[in-house]
VOGU-3710 file (C-alpha; in Angstrom, 3 decimals, decimal comma):
1> maeaqdmnrr> 31,799/5,608/-2,396  28,582/4,729/-3,874  30,613/3,740/-6,412  32,160/1,370/-4,255  29,081/0,568/-2,945  27,531/-0,528/-6,559  30,193/-2,124/-7,565  29,985/-5,111/-4,258  26,640/-5,026/-4,549  27,295/-6,293/-8,265
11> sflhstmlgg> 29,671/-8,845/-7,268  27,696/-10,416/-4,143  25,211/-10,543/-6,921  27,140/-12,341/-9,756  28,001/-14,589/-7,469  24,958/-15,278/-5,880  24,223/-16,105/-9,597  26,611/-18,364/-10,420  25,251/-20,827/-7,451  23,016/-23,487/-7,426
21> vgvtlmgtpa> 20,194/-21,018/-7,328  21,641/-19,191/-10,741  21,587/-23,181/-12,292  17,391/-23,269/-11,620  16,546/-19,262/-12,632  18,761/-19,597/-15,289  16,271/-18,863/-18,643  14,126/-18,012/-17,056  12,259/-14,213/-16,625  14,028/-13,758/-13,372
31> weaaaqmvng> 17,325/-14,343/-13,910  16,792/-12,467/-16,841  16,190/-9,363/-14,326  18,866/-10,334/-12,196  21,143/-10,324/-14,692  19,725/-6,874/-16,257  20,790/-5,356/-12,317  24,371/-7,339/-11,911  25,258/-5,660/-15,904  23,131/-2,484/-15,070
41> tagspvngvg> 22,495/-2,683/-19,008  19,212/-3,801/-20,454  17,744/-6,336/-22,368  14,858/-7,820/-23,992  11,410/-5,485/-23,155  9,266/-6,040/-20,264  6,403/-4,643/-19,509  7,184/-4,373/-15,603  9,048/-5,271/-12,764  8,563/-8,902/-10,966
51> lddpllvqls> 5,996/-9,533/-13,984  7,136/-12,705/-15,411  4,566/-12,133/-19,127  6,057/-9,808/-20,714  3,243/-8,216/-22,325  1,289/-7,875/-19,413  0,280/-4,869/-17,995  -0,117/-4,696/-14,477  -1,756/-1,586/-13,450  -4,923/-3,024/-11,517
61> inenplgash> -4,114/-3,857/-7,726  -1,613/-0,541/-6,548  1,575/-2,688/-6,524  5,207/0,030/-7,008  6,695/0,114/-10,650  9,669/0,741/-9,302  9,986/-2,603/-7,777  11,785/-3,617/-4,713  14,649/-1,959/-3,271  18,018/-3,685/-4,490
71> raieavagkm> 18,933/-3,030/-0,548  15,908/-5,412/0,333  16,808/-7,573/-2,926  20,368/-8,100/-1,764  18,921/-8,522/1,909  16,596/-11,351/0,992  19,483/-13,099/-1,536  22,371/-13,350/1,518  19,402/-14,250/4,356  17,853/-16,791/1,641
81> fgmnrytmhn> 19,554/-20,201/2,990  18,738/-19,704/6,271  15,126/-20,365/5,416  15,076/-22,669/8,143  15,131/-20,680/10,707  12,542/-19,085/12,772  12,542/-15,361/13,162  12,281/-14,389/17,432  13,359/-11,382/17,385  12,208/-7,430/17,281
91> eleealaghh> 14,674/-5,301/15,449  12,367/-4,565/12,967  9,872/-2,679/15,599  12,702/-1,681/17,294  13,613/0,152/14,006  10,228/1,149/13,176  9,743/3,170/16,396  13,492/4,774/15,443  12,157/5,688/12,517  8,706/7,510/13,522
101> gvdpesvvlg> 10,188/8,976/16,917  7,976/6,146/19,061  8,723/3,227/21,828  9,190/-0,485/20,169  6,409/-1,194/23,085  3,583/1,195/20,196  4,534/-0,520/17,085  3,112/-4,077/16,085  4,211/-6,305/12,764  1,184/-7,602/10,265
111> vgsseillta> 1,008/-9,951/7,517  0,334/-6,798/5,588  -1,324/-4,116/6,353  -3,946/-6,479/6,281  -3,701/-8,102/9,806  -3,261/-4,742/11,119  -6,552/-3,614/9,964  -8,234/-7,270/11,314  -6,813/-7,516/14,734  -8,122/-4,362/15,567
121> tlaafwnnpg> -11,378/-4,406/14,094  -11,523/-8,097/15,870  -10,517/-6,760/19,008  -13,242/-3,700/19,131  -15,673/-6,821/18,250  -14,625/-9,469/20,888  -17,658/-9,846/24,007  -18,563/-6,281/22,989  -20,780/-5,951/19,655  -21,796/-2,608/17,929
131> navtafpsyr> -21,206/-0,977/15,073  -18,643/0,998/12,991  -18,555/3,651/11,023  -16,531/4,376/8,239  -16,191/6,155/4,584  -17,601/5,490/1,820  -16,789/5,007/-0,733  -13,339/3,754/0,678  -10,976/0,929/1,873  -13,332/-1,931/2,577
141> siprtaeelg> -10,931/-4,044/5,104  -12,571/-2,547/8,880  -16,735/-2,461/7,274  -15,639/-6,427/5,737  -14,462/-7,691/8,549  -17,481/-5,783/10,917  -20,101/-7,056/8,773  -18,850/-11,247/8,393  -18,727/-10,751/12,776  -22,757/-9,663/12,653
151> qavkqvpltg> -21,558/-6,339/13,035  -23,731/-3,152/11,741  -22,096/-0,751/9,639  -22,988/2,303/9,522  -21,403/4,384/6,376  -21,101/7,850/5,684  -21,235/9,788/1,798  -18,531/11,982/0,861  -18,672/14,621/-0,105  -19,369/16,734/-3,184
161> dwqidlpail> -15,864/16,936/-4,073  -14,604/13,196/-3,030  -14,473/14,019/0,348  -14,413/12,207/3,684  -16,993/14,185/5,416  -15,374/14,084/9,093  -18,327/15,745/10,428  -20,264/13,371/9,674  -18,073/10,890/10,707  -18,281/12,006/14,222
171> aavddntriv> -22,020/13,056/14,130  -22,627/8,716/13,582  -20,906/7,595/16,454  -22,767/6,563/18,585  -23,101/4,897/22,057  -22,612/1,408/20,049  -20,259/2,577/18,002  -16,951/-0,190/18,457  -14,510/1,116/16,133  -14,295/3,635/12,990
181> sicnpnnptg> -12,403/3,513/10,023  -10,539/6,168/8,210  -8,351/5,867/4,926  -6,101/9,001/4,605  -5,292/9,188/1,780  -8,364/7,572/1,017  -9,134/4,340/-1,617  -10,334/4,807/-3,714  -10,600/8,807/-4,203  -7,365/9,331/-3,415
191> qlldpaeler> -8,057/12,170/-1,696  -6,856/14,009/1,482  -7,946/14,678/4,957  -6,895/18,471/6,303  -4,544/17,747/9,301  -5,984/19,907/11,720  -9,649/18,330/11,410  -8,322/14,816/11,578  -6,700/15,609/14,168  -9,527/17,392/15,954
201> tiravpndvi> -12,163/13,874/14,765  -9,788/12,175/16,251  -9,540/13,641/19,959  -12,912/13,859/19,519  -13,916/10,198/19,027  -14,829/8,678/22,940  -12,145/7,664/24,260  -13,392/3,509/24,343  -13,789/3,458/20,469  -11,098/2,608/18,348
211> vcvdeayiqf> -9,938/5,077/15,702  -7,772/2,844/12,870  -6,368/5,847/10,500  -5,372/3,556/7,237  -2,073/5,603/5,908  -1,162/2,758/3,310  -0,247/5,497/0,871  0,728/8,136/2,984  4,377/8,382/1,060  2,837/9,861/-2,186
221> vddpaypsti> 1,393/12,848/-0,985  2,768/16,209/-2,632  3,705/18,213/0,372  6,203/16,500/1,701  5,446/18,122/5,113  2,001/16,538/5,458  2,228/15,544/9,073  1,350/11,704/10,179  -1,160/10,677/12,352  1,244/8,083/14,246
231> sltkevenll> 2,783/11,317/16,233  -0,589/11,603/18,454  -0,500/7,660/19,516  1,331/9,359/22,115  -1,454/11,382/23,473  -4,811/8,676/22,050  -5,066/5,985/23,410  -7,419/5,003/21,425  -5,615/5,350/18,123  -4,593/3,078/15,573
241> vsrtfskayg> -1,637/3,978/12,430  -1,765/1,399/10,074  1,216/1,097/7,458  2,385/-0,953/4,540  5,468/-1,880/2,726  3,516/-2,922/-0,011  3,454/0,746/-1,893  6,295/3,473/-1,523  8,978/0,545/-0,062  8,071/-2,633/-3,432
251> lggmrvgygv> 7,441/-4,767/-1,283  3,871/-6,012/-1,797  4,515/-10,096/-2,243  6,281/-10,033/1,194  3,633/-9,367/3,017  4,837/-6,999/6,164  2,751/-4,069/7,663  2,700/-2,475/10,886  0,451/-0,602/13,003  2,203/1,972/15,836
261> ahpallermq> -0,402/3,051/18,538  -0,766/3,331/22,236  0,857/-0,228/23,999  -2,659/-1,311/25,584  -3,891/-1,199/22,533  -1,578/-3,312/21,034  -1,806/-5,658/24,090  -5,437/-6,245/22,853  -5,343/-6,376/19,009  -2,302/-9,066/19,677
271> rfsigllnkn> -4,825/-11,824/21,759  -6,057/-12,150/17,850  -2,537/-12,397/15,746  -0,208/-15,078/16,516  2,570/-12,976/17,594  6,233/-14,154/16,307  5,232/-16,308/14,198  3,495/-14,082/12,056  6,809/-13,376/11,028  8,829/-14,434/8,126
281> tlsivaamaa> 12,841/-14,655/7,830  12,993/-12,934/4,439  10,434/-10,426/4,158  11,992/-9,613/7,876  15,237/-8,729/6,267  14,240/-7,379/2,972  11,804/-5,072/5,064  14,512/-3,640/7,416  16,440/-3,052/4,330  13,938/-1,717/2,797
291> lkdqqhvqrt> 13,011/0,873/5,626  17,299/2,188/5,004  16,398/2,798/1,788  15,297/5,680/1,890  16,083/6,301/-1,765  14,532/3,702/-3,600  11,309/5,525/-1,586  12,291/8,880/-3,379  12,981/7,700/-6,550  9,335/5,515/-5,706
301> vqivregkaf> 7,067/8,873/-5,747  8,956/10,707/-7,945  8,124/7,802/-10,331  4,813/7,766/-9,421  4,665/11,542/-9,817  5,526/12,072/-13,205  3,065/8,874/-14,264  0,464/10,486/-12,275  0,771/14,258/-14,621  1,118/11,782/-17,603
311> lyeeleamgy> -2,489/10,082/-16,951  -4,389/13,182/-16,543  -2,566/14,968/-19,585  -3,620/11,885/-22,265  -6,794/11,482/-19,990  -8,198/15,006/-20,319  -6,906/15,278/-24,003  -9,538/12,696/-24,925  -12,324/14,172/-22,721  -12,301/12,944/-19,293
321> splrtqtifv> -11,813/14,908/-15,686  -9,711/12,356/-14,050  -9,216/13,041/-10,190  -6,303/14,861/-8,964  -5,179/11,790/-6,272  -1,912/11,797/-3,620  -1,823/7,705/-4,097  -0,520/5,730/-6,446  -3,612/5,252/-8,930  -5,458/7,767/-10,776
331> tvevgpnvnt> -9,392/7,854/-10,421  -11,622/8,623/-13,614  -14,983/9,088/-14,592  -15,297/7,100/-18,180  -18,891/6,323/-17,769  -22,130/3,481/-17,748  -19,345/1,403/-20,587  -16,857/0,677/-17,517  -16,768/-2,679/-16,767  -16,933/-3,199/-20,820
341> lidrlwekkv> -13,565/-1,136/-21,409  -12,140/-2,980/-18,256  -12,666/-6,509/-20,037  -11,305/-5,415/-23,702  -8,763/-4,146/-22,431  -7,688/-7,887/-19,761  -8,713/-9,403/-23,115  -5,679/-7,778/-24,703  -3,315/-7,434/-21,316  -3,941/-4,855/-19,932
351> yvrqafdmeg> -4,649/-4,870/-16,345  -7,538/-1,755/-14,536  -10,348/-2,368/-12,266  -13,251/-0,418/-11,171  -12,870/2,563/-8,771  -15,171/0,040/-6,148  -17,552/1,196/-4,897  -17,687/3,983/-7,692  -19,986/3,637/-10,965  -18,985/4,402/-13,621
361> fmrisvglpr> -15,642/5,153/-12,554  -12,168/3,634/-13,027  -8,927/3,419/-10,938  -5,470/3,291/-12,944  -2,259/2,504/-10,325  1,000/4,225/-12,421  3,173/2,407/-13,350  6,699/2,993/-15,759  6,459/5,782/-18,307  6,066/2,092/-20,849
371> eneafisafk> 3,630/0,975/-19,064  1,110/4,074/-18,893  1,736/4,669/-22,158  1,071/1,059/-23,154  -2,842/1,548/-21,185  -3,626/4,831/-23,159  -2,556/3,552/-26,648  -4,632/0,602/-25,103  -8,132/2,549/-23,347  -7,779/5,193/-26,984
381> rersal> -8,566/1,609/-29,411  -10,901/0,054/-27,398  -12,716/3,610/-26,255  -12,780/4,582/-29,996  -14,536/0,526/-30,881  -17,393/0,583/-28,420
//
């Protein structure tokens, strides 16, 4: 059965490539990648899925190294001649509700999780000035928007082991707090919170304060039994959980995210969105197909896990102490020359970045084995040249 389905996919892609679209793409890196997918054979070496430059090693923005699910690619190819039509339905919300065991009214889509975090922040401060509480360092979306709105931001330092200090977060909440931002697992440290302590913290925040838990990297947690906070949204009306299709599902370029919360909270947020018109026809079909292909998610998680093990071993052999992360990246302290090293690597088309708000630290997205090896090789050369 699986073999027959694989043949059907190949036949479909083969017929698509022979059409007008195929003629347009012929000779391009995209055509070569599609040919490899149809034929099941490796073509000329490329460093990363979805990159036009075969020499580029892109490990700076936490993209899925495997790319999108073949099911998502086929779904987009099958819908490409429907781009003139708007998507005016809630099928993805309904599919996500079934996936998470919540009501469809508790799910809202966004242009990536970025729109979810943006509209939550706008809703929190609408006619209601005050402050936002966030860990530091942590993902910047909510505090950045708060500052742009002229609101105060309370930055709570991490603990000595790079964990979000939940008791300190709770202590920072006051009568003027409008939103609390918790990134779990945290970016850029990659650390994971104790679920029981996280739940106690969420329940302890006053009901008139939005609590946003950003679970962009939740699929990469080592323990498959680790609980999402999505189930808590059925009980805690001020809790919003944001998710994305950009990481584990490999749809970063399609820009699909979603939030799960009590319908009353989503209604507050949606006054700042453009509603159904934020839906991209191709993005919706890609996300629906990707959601059904959990095997692709599992393959992604496994290759990331193996890639992290390789990077840990190589970095430790060079005398570094990388943080053990629960995400799609590795964070490591390389010292005061971090920016010089990163600049040198970029000159060699090996893209990594400084871990934001972590002086002396580098953040390395996990790639395919050949990309990880290329980074280590280039890193060894450049550090020895300093």
